[in-house]
PDB file of N, CA, C, O and CB in Angstrom:
ATOM      1  N   MET A   1     125.416 -27.830 -44.068  1.00  0.00           N
ATOM      2  CA  MET A   1     124.515 -28.213 -43.116  1.00  0.00           C
ATOM      3  C   MET A   1     124.079 -27.129 -42.131  1.00  0.00           C
ATOM      4  O   MET A   1     124.907 -26.474 -41.498  1.00  0.00           O
ATOM      5  CB  MET A   1     125.060 -29.291 -42.443  1.00  0.00           C
ATOM      6  N   GLN A   2     122.857 -26.969 -42.024  1.00  0.00           N
ATOM      7  CA  GLN A   2     122.262 -25.874 -41.230  1.00  0.00           C
ATOM      8  C   GLN A   2     121.862 -26.577 -39.737  1.00  0.00           C
ATOM      9  O   GLN A   2     121.261 -27.646 -39.631  1.00  0.00           O
ATOM     10  CB  GLN A   2     120.861 -25.205 -42.086  1.00  0.00           C
ATOM     11  N   ILE A   3     122.299 -25.797 -38.686  1.00  0.00           N
ATOM     12  CA  ILE A   3     122.024 -26.251 -37.367  1.00  0.00           C
ATOM     13  C   ILE A   3     120.845 -25.271 -36.838  1.00  0.00           C
ATOM     14  O   ILE A   3     120.946 -24.048 -36.929  1.00  0.00           O
ATOM     15  CB  ILE A   3     123.400 -26.218 -36.435  1.00  0.00           C
ATOM     16  N   ASP A   4     119.797 -25.876 -36.315  1.00  0.00           N
ATOM     17  CA  ASP A   4     118.863 -25.117 -35.686  1.00  0.00           C
ATOM     18  C   ASP A   4     119.345 -24.504 -34.444  1.00  0.00           C
ATOM     19  O   ASP A   4     119.985 -25.146 -33.610  1.00  0.00           O
ATOM     20  CB  ASP A   4     117.746 -25.869 -35.454  1.00  0.00           C
ATOM     21  N   GLN A   5     118.998 -23.089 -34.300  1.00  0.00           N
ATOM     22  CA  GLN A   5     119.355 -22.473 -33.020  1.00  0.00           C
ATOM     23  C   GLN A   5     118.384 -22.753 -31.901  1.00  0.00           C
ATOM     24  O   GLN A   5     117.183 -22.554 -32.085  1.00  0.00           O
ATOM     25  CB  GLN A   5     119.473 -21.013 -33.188  1.00  0.00           C
ATOM     26  N   PRO A   6     118.857 -23.220 -30.713  1.00  0.00           N
ATOM     27  CA  PRO A   6     117.851 -23.395 -29.701  1.00  0.00           C
ATOM     28  C   PRO A   6     117.154 -22.173 -29.287  1.00  0.00           C
ATOM     29  O   PRO A   6     117.639 -21.059 -29.482  1.00  0.00           O
ATOM     30  CB  PRO A   6     118.420 -23.987 -28.563  1.00  0.00           C
ATOM     31  N   LYS A   7     115.944 -22.382 -28.678  1.00  0.00           N
ATOM     32  CA  LYS A   7     115.098 -21.204 -28.117  1.00  0.00           C
ATOM     33  C   LYS A   7     115.877 -20.675 -26.975  1.00  0.00           C
ATOM     34  O   LYS A   7     116.503 -21.431 -26.232  1.00  0.00           O
ATOM     35  CB  LYS A   7     113.585 -21.637 -27.620  1.00  0.00           C
ATOM     36  N   PRO A   8     115.852 -19.449 -26.829  1.00  0.00           N
ATOM     37  CA  PRO A   8     116.387 -18.778 -25.665  1.00  0.00           C
ATOM     38  C   PRO A   8     116.116 -19.486 -24.306  1.00  0.00           C
ATOM     39  O   PRO A   8     115.016 -20.027 -24.191  1.00  0.00           O
ATOM     40  CB  PRO A   8     115.826 -17.405 -25.625  1.00  0.00           C
ATOM     41  N   SER A   9     116.938 -19.544 -23.323  1.00  0.00           N
ATOM     42  CA  SER A   9     116.708 -20.184 -22.140  1.00  0.00           C
ATOM     43  C   SER A   9     116.211 -19.020 -21.138  1.00  0.00           C
ATOM     44  O   SER A   9     116.299 -17.819 -21.394  1.00  0.00           O
ATOM     45  CB  SER A   9     118.023 -20.969 -21.670  1.00  0.00           C
ATOM     46  N   LEU A  10     115.709 -19.536 -20.031  1.00  0.00           N
ATOM     47  CA  LEU A  10     115.230 -18.512 -19.079  1.00  0.00           C
ATOM     48  C   LEU A  10     116.140 -18.620 -17.947  1.00  0.00           C
ATOM     49  O   LEU A  10     115.708 -18.460 -16.806  1.00  0.00           O
ATOM     50  CB  LEU A  10     113.732 -18.691 -18.637  1.00  0.00           C
ATOM     51  N   THR A  11     117.523 -18.913 -18.202  1.00  0.00           N
ATOM     52  CA  THR A  11     118.413 -19.055 -17.188  1.00  0.00           C
ATOM     53  C   THR A  11     118.658 -17.672 -16.602  1.00  0.00           C
ATOM     54  O   THR A  11     118.868 -16.796 -17.441  1.00  0.00           O
ATOM     55  CB  THR A  11     119.652 -19.724 -17.667  1.00  0.00           C
ATOM     56  N   PRO A  12     118.673 -17.285 -15.240  1.00  0.00           N
ATOM     57  CA  PRO A  12     119.024 -16.042 -14.808  1.00  0.00           C
ATOM     58  C   PRO A  12     120.443 -15.544 -15.203  1.00  0.00           C
ATOM     59  O   PRO A  12     121.309 -16.377 -15.469  1.00  0.00           O
ATOM     60  CB  PRO A  12     118.868 -16.043 -13.423  1.00  0.00           C
ATOM     61  N   ILE A  13     120.673 -14.387 -15.244  1.00  0.00           N
ATOM     62  CA  ILE A  13     121.873 -13.849 -15.557  1.00  0.00           C
ATOM     63  C   ILE A  13     122.539 -13.223 -14.287  1.00  0.00           C
ATOM     64  O   ILE A  13     121.899 -12.377 -13.662  1.00  0.00           O
ATOM     65  CB  ILE A  13     121.683 -12.873 -16.649  1.00  0.00           C
ATOM     66  N   ALA A  14     123.784 -13.590 -13.873  1.00  0.00           N
ATOM     67  CA  ALA A  14     124.478 -12.995 -12.813  1.00  0.00           C
ATOM     68  C   ALA A  14     123.616 -13.048 -11.540  1.00  0.00           C
ATOM     69  O   ALA A  14     123.379 -12.044 -10.868  1.00  0.00           O
ATOM     70  CB  ALA A  14     124.863 -11.580 -13.177  1.00  0.00           C
ATOM     71  N   ASN A  15     123.182 -14.225 -11.261  1.00  0.00           N
ATOM     72  CA  ASN A  15     122.372 -14.489 -10.002  1.00  0.00           C
ATOM     73  C   ASN A  15     121.193 -13.449  -9.840  1.00  0.00           C
ATOM     74  O   ASN A  15     120.852 -13.109  -8.707  1.00  0.00           O
ATOM     75  CB  ASN A  15     123.336 -14.413  -8.703  1.00  0.00           C
ATOM     76  N   SER A  16     120.529 -12.906 -11.036  1.00  0.00           N
ATOM     77  CA  SER A  16     119.577 -12.012 -10.978  1.00  0.00           C
ATOM     78  C   SER A  16     118.202 -12.934 -10.819  1.00  0.00           C
ATOM     79  O   SER A  16     118.112 -14.083 -11.252  1.00  0.00           O
ATOM     80  CB  SER A  16     119.667 -11.048 -12.260  1.00  0.00           C
ATOM     81  N   TRP A  17     117.251 -12.291 -10.187  1.00  0.00           N
ATOM     82  CA  TRP A  17     115.949 -12.938 -10.286  1.00  0.00           C
ATOM     83  C   TRP A  17     115.177 -12.587 -11.540  1.00  0.00           C
ATOM     84  O   TRP A  17     114.179 -13.266 -11.782  1.00  0.00           O
ATOM     85  CB  TRP A  17     115.133 -12.588  -9.106  1.00  0.00           C
ATOM     86  N   VAL A  18     115.530 -11.560 -12.409  1.00  0.00           N
ATOM     87  CA  VAL A  18     114.848 -11.162 -13.437  1.00  0.00           C
ATOM     88  C   VAL A  18     115.710 -11.772 -14.563  1.00  0.00           C
ATOM     89  O   VAL A  18     116.930 -11.656 -14.675  1.00  0.00           O
ATOM     90  CB  VAL A  18     114.623  -9.642 -13.454  1.00  0.00           C
ATOM     91  N   THR A  19     114.824 -12.475 -15.419  1.00  0.00           N
ATOM     92  CA  THR A  19     115.539 -13.187 -16.577  1.00  0.00           C
ATOM     93  C   THR A  19     115.310 -12.441 -17.846  1.00  0.00           C
ATOM     94  O   THR A  19     114.252 -11.819 -17.941  1.00  0.00           O
ATOM     95  CB  THR A  19     115.039 -14.677 -16.763  1.00  0.00           C
ATOM     96  N   TYR A  20     116.070 -12.421 -18.734  1.00  0.00           N
ATOM     97  CA  TYR A  20     115.962 -11.781 -20.099  1.00  0.00           C
ATOM     98  C   TYR A  20     116.073 -12.791 -21.233  1.00  0.00           C
ATOM     99  O   TYR A  20     117.144 -12.888 -21.832  1.00  0.00           O
ATOM    100  CB  TYR A  20     117.067 -10.712 -20.283  1.00  0.00           C
ATOM    101  N   PRO A  21     115.101 -13.497 -21.542  1.00  0.00           N
ATOM    102  CA  PRO A  21     115.203 -14.522 -22.537  1.00  0.00           C
ATOM    103  C   PRO A  21     115.501 -14.039 -23.873  1.00  0.00           C
ATOM    104  O   PRO A  21     116.211 -14.686 -24.643  1.00  0.00           O
ATOM    105  CB  PRO A  21     114.021 -15.272 -22.586  1.00  0.00           C
ATOM    106  N   LYS A  22     114.959 -12.874 -24.184  1.00  0.00           N
ATOM    107  CA  LYS A  22     115.042 -12.224 -25.564  1.00  0.00           C
ATOM    108  C   LYS A  22     115.138 -10.796 -25.352  1.00  0.00           C
ATOM    109  O   LYS A  22     114.151 -10.093 -25.569  1.00  0.00           O
ATOM    110  CB  LYS A  22     113.808 -12.539 -26.494  1.00  0.00           C
ATOM    111  N   PRO A  23     116.333 -10.250 -24.912  1.00  0.00           N
ATOM    112  CA  PRO A  23     116.558  -8.812 -24.602  1.00  0.00           C
ATOM    113  C   PRO A  23     116.156  -7.957 -25.826  1.00  0.00           C
ATOM    114  O   PRO A  23     116.514  -8.325 -26.945  1.00  0.00           O
ATOM    115  CB  PRO A  23     118.083  -8.545 -24.213  1.00  0.00           C
ATOM    116  N   ASN A  24     115.427  -6.831 -25.663  1.00  0.00           N
ATOM    117  CA  ASN A  24     115.074  -5.978 -26.718  1.00  0.00           C
ATOM    118  C   ASN A  24     115.209  -4.505 -26.275  1.00  0.00           C
ATOM    119  O   ASN A  24     114.262  -3.952 -25.716  1.00  0.00           O
ATOM    120  CB  ASN A  24     113.674  -6.298 -27.187  1.00  0.00           C
ATOM    121  N   PRO A  25     116.295  -3.902 -26.500  1.00  0.00           N
ATOM    122  CA  PRO A  25     116.566  -2.534 -26.060  1.00  0.00           C
ATOM    123  C   PRO A  25     115.588  -1.607 -26.704  1.00  0.00           C
ATOM    124  O   PRO A  25     115.432  -0.502 -26.185  1.00  0.00           O
ATOM    125  CB  PRO A  25     117.999  -2.110 -26.387  1.00  0.00           C
ATOM    126  N   GLU A  26     114.872  -1.944 -27.836  1.00  0.00           N
ATOM    127  CA  GLU A  26     113.996  -1.102 -28.570  1.00  0.00           C
ATOM    128  C   GLU A  26     112.617  -1.211 -28.043  1.00  0.00           C
ATOM    129  O   GLU A  26     111.768  -0.430 -28.472  1.00  0.00           O
ATOM    130  CB  GLU A  26     114.031  -1.422 -30.005  1.00  0.00           C
ATOM    131  N   ALA A  27     112.322  -2.059 -27.197  1.00  0.00           N
ATOM    132  CA  ALA A  27     110.954  -2.188 -26.747  1.00  0.00           C
ATOM    133  C   ALA A  27     110.404  -0.877 -26.084  1.00  0.00           C
ATOM    134  O   ALA A  27     111.099  -0.041 -25.506  1.00  0.00           O
ATOM    135  CB  ALA A  27     110.868  -3.353 -25.764  1.00  0.00           C
ATOM    136  N   LYS A  28     109.157  -0.835 -26.245  1.00  0.00           N
ATOM    137  CA  LYS A  28     108.358   0.495 -25.662  1.00  0.00           C
ATOM    138  C   LYS A  28     107.830   0.022 -24.295  1.00  0.00           C
ATOM    139  O   LYS A  28     107.546   0.860 -23.440  1.00  0.00           O
ATOM    140  CB  LYS A  28     106.968   1.049 -26.699  1.00  0.00           C
ATOM    141  N   LEU A  29     107.687  -1.340 -24.056  1.00  0.00           N
ATOM    142  CA  LEU A  29     107.120  -1.758 -22.840  1.00  0.00           C
ATOM    143  C   LEU A  29     107.855  -2.941 -22.270  1.00  0.00           C
ATOM    144  O   LEU A  29     108.078  -3.894 -23.016  1.00  0.00           O
ATOM    145  CB  LEU A  29     105.700  -2.065 -23.027  1.00  0.00           C
ATOM    146  N   ARG A  30     108.230  -2.966 -21.087  1.00  0.00           N
ATOM    147  CA  ARG A  30     108.935  -4.119 -20.431  1.00  0.00           C
ATOM    148  C   ARG A  30     107.806  -4.681 -19.510  1.00  0.00           C
ATOM    149  O   ARG A  30     107.309  -3.939 -18.662  1.00  0.00           O
ATOM    150  CB  ARG A  30     110.351  -3.660 -19.566  1.00  0.00           C
ATOM    151  N   LEU A  31     107.428  -5.847 -19.641  1.00  0.00           N
ATOM    152  CA  LEU A  31     106.507  -6.600 -18.916  1.00  0.00           C
ATOM    153  C   LEU A  31     107.235  -7.627 -17.959  1.00  0.00           C
ATOM    154  O   LEU A  31     107.801  -8.624 -18.406  1.00  0.00           O
ATOM    155  CB  LEU A  31     105.575  -7.293 -19.893  1.00  0.00           C
ATOM    156  N   PHE A  32     107.181  -7.308 -16.568  1.00  0.00           N
ATOM    157  CA  PHE A  32     107.645  -8.115 -15.624  1.00  0.00           C
ATOM    158  C   PHE A  32     106.461  -9.157 -15.159  1.00  0.00           C
ATOM    159  O   PHE A  32     105.384  -8.788 -14.690  1.00  0.00           O
ATOM    160  CB  PHE A  32     108.195  -7.232 -14.501  1.00  0.00           C
ATOM    161  N   CYS A  33     106.838 -10.480 -15.366  1.00  0.00           N
ATOM    162  CA  CYS A  33     105.812 -11.482 -15.049  1.00  0.00           C
ATOM    163  C   CYS A  33     106.358 -12.370 -13.767  1.00  0.00           C
ATOM    164  O   CYS A  33     107.477 -12.874 -13.670  1.00  0.00           O
ATOM    165  CB  CYS A  33     105.518 -12.438 -16.413  1.00  0.00           C
ATOM    166  N   PHE A  34     105.355 -12.427 -12.877  1.00  0.00           N
ATOM    167  CA  PHE A  34     105.570 -13.218 -11.647  1.00  0.00           C
ATOM    168  C   PHE A  34     104.894 -14.569 -11.865  1.00  0.00           C
ATOM    169  O   PHE A  34     103.761 -14.551 -12.345  1.00  0.00           O
ATOM    170  CB  PHE A  34     104.987 -12.479 -10.350  1.00  0.00           C
ATOM    171  N   HIS A  35     105.466 -15.744 -11.565  1.00  0.00           N
ATOM    172  CA  HIS A  35     104.882 -16.972 -11.669  1.00  0.00           C
ATOM    173  C   HIS A  35     103.884 -17.289 -10.427  1.00  0.00           C
ATOM    174  O   HIS A  35     103.916 -16.644  -9.378  1.00  0.00           O
ATOM    175  CB  HIS A  35     105.998 -17.980 -11.792  1.00  0.00           C
ATOM    176  N   TYR A  36     103.072 -18.268 -10.657  1.00  0.00           N
ATOM    177  CA  TYR A  36     102.244 -18.740  -9.459  1.00  0.00           C
ATOM    178  C   TYR A  36     103.064 -19.476  -8.432  1.00  0.00           C
ATOM    179  O   TYR A  36     104.220 -19.817  -8.682  1.00  0.00           O
ATOM    180  CB  TYR A  36     101.100 -19.678  -9.914  1.00  0.00           C
ATOM    181  N   ALA A  37     102.462 -19.730  -7.249  1.00  0.00           N
ATOM    182  CA  ALA A  37     103.217 -20.344  -6.141  1.00  0.00           C
ATOM    183  C   ALA A  37     103.674 -21.833  -6.652  1.00  0.00           C
ATOM    184  O   ALA A  37     102.842 -22.594  -7.146  1.00  0.00           O
ATOM    185  CB  ALA A  37     102.256 -20.407  -4.744  1.00  0.00           C
ATOM    186  N   GLY A  38     104.715 -22.107  -6.538  1.00  0.00           N
ATOM    187  CA  GLY A  38     105.299 -23.529  -6.886  1.00  0.00           C
ATOM    188  C   GLY A  38     105.661 -23.506  -8.325  1.00  0.00           C
ATOM    189  O   GLY A  38     106.123 -24.543  -8.801  1.00  0.00           O
ATOM    190  N   GLY A  39     105.510 -22.442  -9.094  1.00  0.00           N
ATOM    191  CA  GLY A  39     105.819 -22.461 -10.445  1.00  0.00           C
ATOM    192  C   GLY A  39     107.158 -22.012 -10.742  1.00  0.00           C
ATOM    193  O   GLY A  39     108.007 -21.974  -9.851  1.00  0.00           O
ATOM    194  N   GLY A  40     107.434 -21.632 -12.055  1.00  0.00           N
ATOM    195  CA  GLY A  40     108.749 -21.058 -12.437  1.00  0.00           C
ATOM    196  C   GLY A  40     108.761 -20.104 -13.535  1.00  0.00           C
ATOM    197  O   GLY A  40     107.701 -20.021 -14.155  1.00  0.00           O
ATOM    198  N   ALA A  41     109.761 -19.339 -13.928  1.00  0.00           N
ATOM    199  CA  ALA A  41     109.715 -18.457 -14.916  1.00  0.00           C
ATOM    200  C   ALA A  41     109.406 -18.986 -16.280  1.00  0.00           C
ATOM    201  O   ALA A  41     108.942 -18.291 -17.184  1.00  0.00           O
ATOM    202  CB  ALA A  41     110.861 -17.810 -14.913  1.00  0.00           C
ATOM    203  N   ALA A  42     109.697 -20.284 -16.378  1.00  0.00           N
ATOM    204  CA  ALA A  42     109.603 -20.977 -17.667  1.00  0.00           C
ATOM    205  C   ALA A  42     108.175 -21.014 -18.227  1.00  0.00           C
ATOM    206  O   ALA A  42     108.003 -21.319 -19.407  1.00  0.00           O
ATOM    207  CB  ALA A  42     110.122 -22.393 -17.521  1.00  0.00           C
ATOM    208  N   ILE A  43     107.106 -20.703 -17.393  1.00  0.00           N
ATOM    209  CA  ILE A  43     105.834 -20.667 -17.902  1.00  0.00           C
ATOM    210  C   ILE A  43     105.454 -19.567 -18.850  1.00  0.00           C
ATOM    211  O   ILE A  43     104.411 -19.600 -19.502  1.00  0.00           O
ATOM    212  CB  ILE A  43     105.010 -20.651 -16.871  1.00  0.00           C
ATOM    213  N   PHE A  44     106.337 -18.584 -18.909  1.00  0.00           N
ATOM    214  CA  PHE A  44     106.199 -17.411 -19.795  1.00  0.00           C
ATOM    215  C   PHE A  44     106.805 -17.674 -21.058  1.00  0.00           C
ATOM    216  O   PHE A  44     106.566 -16.897 -21.982  1.00  0.00           O
ATOM    217  CB  PHE A  44     106.792 -16.187 -19.223  1.00  0.00           C
ATOM    218  N   ARG A  45     107.577 -18.684 -21.241  1.00  0.00           N
ATOM    219  CA  ARG A  45     108.340 -18.940 -22.505  1.00  0.00           C
ATOM    220  C   ARG A  45     107.510 -18.860 -23.784  1.00  0.00           C
ATOM    221  O   ARG A  45     108.027 -18.373 -24.789  1.00  0.00           O
ATOM    222  CB  ARG A  45     108.973 -20.308 -22.443  1.00  0.00           C
ATOM    223  N   SER A  46     106.330 -19.281 -23.806  1.00  0.00           N
ATOM    224  CA  SER A  46     105.400 -19.155 -24.971  1.00  0.00           C
ATOM    225  C   SER A  46     105.039 -17.724 -25.200  1.00  0.00           C
ATOM    226  O   SER A  46     104.702 -17.367 -26.329  1.00  0.00           O
ATOM    227  CB  SER A  46     104.111 -19.977 -24.760  1.00  0.00           C
ATOM    228  N   TRP A  47     105.086 -16.917 -24.246  1.00  0.00           N
ATOM    229  CA  TRP A  47     104.600 -15.400 -24.439  1.00  0.00           C
ATOM    230  C   TRP A  47     105.580 -14.779 -25.278  1.00  0.00           C
ATOM    231  O   TRP A  47     105.163 -13.850 -25.970  1.00  0.00           O
ATOM    232  CB  TRP A  47     104.467 -14.526 -23.053  1.00  0.00           C
ATOM    233  N   ILE A  48     106.845 -15.101 -25.376  1.00  0.00           N
ATOM    234  CA  ILE A  48     107.861 -14.342 -25.951  1.00  0.00           C
ATOM    235  C   ILE A  48     107.505 -14.179 -27.462  1.00  0.00           C
ATOM    236  O   ILE A  48     107.564 -13.080 -28.013  1.00  0.00           O
ATOM    237  CB  ILE A  48     109.243 -15.013 -25.715  1.00  0.00           C
ATOM    238  N   ASP A  49     107.146 -15.285 -28.084  1.00  0.00           N
ATOM    239  CA  ASP A  49     106.725 -15.072 -29.667  1.00  0.00           C
ATOM    240  C   ASP A  49     105.320 -14.641 -29.884  1.00  0.00           C
ATOM    241  O   ASP A  49     104.885 -14.284 -30.979  1.00  0.00           O
ATOM    242  CB  ASP A  49     106.874 -16.428 -30.517  1.00  0.00           C
ATOM    243  N   SER A  50     104.621 -14.694 -28.762  1.00  0.00           N
ATOM    244  CA  SER A  50     103.084 -14.347 -28.927  1.00  0.00           C
ATOM    245  C   SER A  50     102.883 -12.830 -28.948  1.00  0.00           C
ATOM    246  O   SER A  50     101.973 -12.368 -29.637  1.00  0.00           O
ATOM    247  CB  SER A  50     102.179 -14.970 -27.692  1.00  0.00           C
ATOM    248  N   LEU A  51     103.653 -12.058 -28.256  1.00  0.00           N
ATOM    249  CA  LEU A  51     103.473 -10.679 -28.100  1.00  0.00           C
ATOM    250  C   LEU A  51     104.155  -9.814 -29.114  1.00  0.00           C
ATOM    251  O   LEU A  51     105.105 -10.299 -29.729  1.00  0.00           O
ATOM    252  CB  LEU A  51     103.897 -10.319 -26.825  1.00  0.00           C
ATOM    253  N   PRO A  52     103.816  -8.723 -29.329  1.00  0.00           N
ATOM    254  CA  PRO A  52     104.409  -7.820 -30.438  1.00  0.00           C
ATOM    255  C   PRO A  52     105.826  -7.491 -30.083  1.00  0.00           C
ATOM    256  O   PRO A  52     106.127  -7.574 -28.892  1.00  0.00           O
ATOM    257  CB  PRO A  52     103.580  -6.448 -30.629  1.00  0.00           C
ATOM    258  N   SER A  53     106.791  -7.106 -30.999  1.00  0.00           N
ATOM    259  CA  SER A  53     108.164  -6.925 -30.711  1.00  0.00           C
ATOM    260  C   SER A  53     108.320  -5.572 -29.951  1.00  0.00           C
ATOM    261  O   SER A  53     109.456  -5.194 -29.665  1.00  0.00           O
ATOM    262  CB  SER A  53     109.006  -6.971 -32.023  1.00  0.00           C
ATOM    263  N   THR A  54     107.240  -4.831 -29.613  1.00  0.00           N
ATOM    264  CA  THR A  54     107.393  -3.673 -28.836  1.00  0.00           C
ATOM    265  C   THR A  54     107.216  -3.990 -27.362  1.00  0.00           C
ATOM    266  O   THR A  54     107.246  -3.059 -26.556  1.00  0.00           O
ATOM    267  CB  THR A  54     106.437  -2.633 -29.284  1.00  0.00           C
ATOM    268  N   VAL A  55     107.028  -5.283 -26.940  1.00  0.00           N
ATOM    269  CA  VAL A  55     106.930  -5.694 -25.649  1.00  0.00           C
ATOM    270  C   VAL A  55     108.112  -6.697 -25.387  1.00  0.00           C
ATOM    271  O   VAL A  55     108.285  -7.744 -26.010  1.00  0.00           O
ATOM    272  CB  VAL A  55     105.545  -6.289 -25.397  1.00  0.00           C
ATOM    273  N   GLU A  56     108.943  -6.185 -24.308  1.00  0.00           N
ATOM    274  CA  GLU A  56     109.907  -7.188 -23.689  1.00  0.00           C
ATOM    275  C   GLU A  56     109.555  -7.969 -22.509  1.00  0.00           C
ATOM    276  O   GLU A  56     109.370  -7.365 -21.453  1.00  0.00           O
ATOM    277  CB  GLU A  56     111.053  -6.545 -23.331  1.00  0.00           C
ATOM    278  N   ILE A  57     109.429  -9.342 -22.560  1.00  0.00           N
ATOM    279  CA  ILE A  57     109.106 -10.159 -21.444  1.00  0.00           C
ATOM    280  C   ILE A  57     110.216 -10.297 -20.458  1.00  0.00           C
ATOM    281  O   ILE A  57     111.300 -10.702 -20.877  1.00  0.00           O
ATOM    282  CB  ILE A  57     108.702 -11.456 -21.898  1.00  0.00           C
ATOM    283  N   CYS A  58     110.067 -10.002 -19.172  1.00  0.00           N
ATOM    284  CA  CYS A  58     111.066 -10.257 -18.128  1.00  0.00           C
ATOM    285  C   CYS A  58     110.509 -11.019 -17.001  1.00  0.00           C
ATOM    286  O   CYS A  58     110.020 -10.435 -16.034  1.00  0.00           O
ATOM    287  CB  CYS A  58     111.638  -8.996 -17.619  1.00  0.00           C
ATOM    288  N   PRO A  59     110.572 -12.463 -17.097  1.00  0.00           N
ATOM    289  CA  PRO A  59     109.994 -13.410 -16.132  1.00  0.00           C
ATOM    290  C   PRO A  59     110.843 -13.084 -14.922  1.00  0.00           C
ATOM    291  O   PRO A  59     112.021 -12.750 -15.050  1.00  0.00           O
ATOM    292  CB  PRO A  59     110.059 -15.009 -16.597  1.00  0.00           C
ATOM    293  N   ILE A  60     110.212 -13.185 -13.684  1.00  0.00           N
ATOM    294  CA  ILE A  60     110.850 -13.063 -12.460  1.00  0.00           C
ATOM    295  C   ILE A  60     110.893 -14.538 -11.866  1.00  0.00           C
ATOM    296  O   ILE A  60     109.876 -15.220 -11.739  1.00  0.00           O
ATOM    297  CB  ILE A  60     110.094 -12.005 -11.534  1.00  0.00           C
ATOM    298  N   GLU A  61     112.206 -14.976 -11.506  1.00  0.00           N
ATOM    299  CA  GLU A  61     112.367 -16.280 -10.994  1.00  0.00           C
ATOM    300  C   GLU A  61     112.607 -16.219  -9.541  1.00  0.00           C
ATOM    301  O   GLU A  61     113.738 -16.011  -9.102  1.00  0.00           O
ATOM    302  CB  GLU A  61     113.452 -16.989 -11.677  1.00  0.00           C
ATOM    303  N   LEU A  62     111.577 -16.394  -8.778  1.00  0.00           N
ATOM    304  CA  LEU A  62     111.663 -16.238  -7.424  1.00  0.00           C
ATOM    305  C   LEU A  62     112.368 -17.515  -6.783  1.00  0.00           C
ATOM    306  O   LEU A  62     112.318 -18.624  -7.316  1.00  0.00           O
ATOM    307  CB  LEU A  62     110.265 -15.982  -6.872  1.00  0.00           C
ATOM    308  N   PRO A  63     113.045 -17.244  -5.559  1.00  0.00           N
ATOM    309  CA  PRO A  63     113.807 -18.376  -4.985  1.00  0.00           C
ATOM    310  C   PRO A  63     112.869 -19.395  -4.309  1.00  0.00           C
ATOM    311  O   PRO A  63     113.334 -20.403  -3.776  1.00  0.00           O
ATOM    312  CB  PRO A  63     114.853 -17.854  -3.954  1.00  0.00           C
TER     313      PRO A  63
END
């Protein structure tokens, strides 16, 4: 029986405002993304698979 793996969550690590849903130490570019007023870092979830593997998405979750 195969179990589908859940998509990476955008839960902050160690109380950090920067989330790393799909860490990529080999990325050539790290893109820090700020959401609109009243939004959240989850709006960037669809960007993860849309950009090339050379780009690491780092959504910022503001308080």
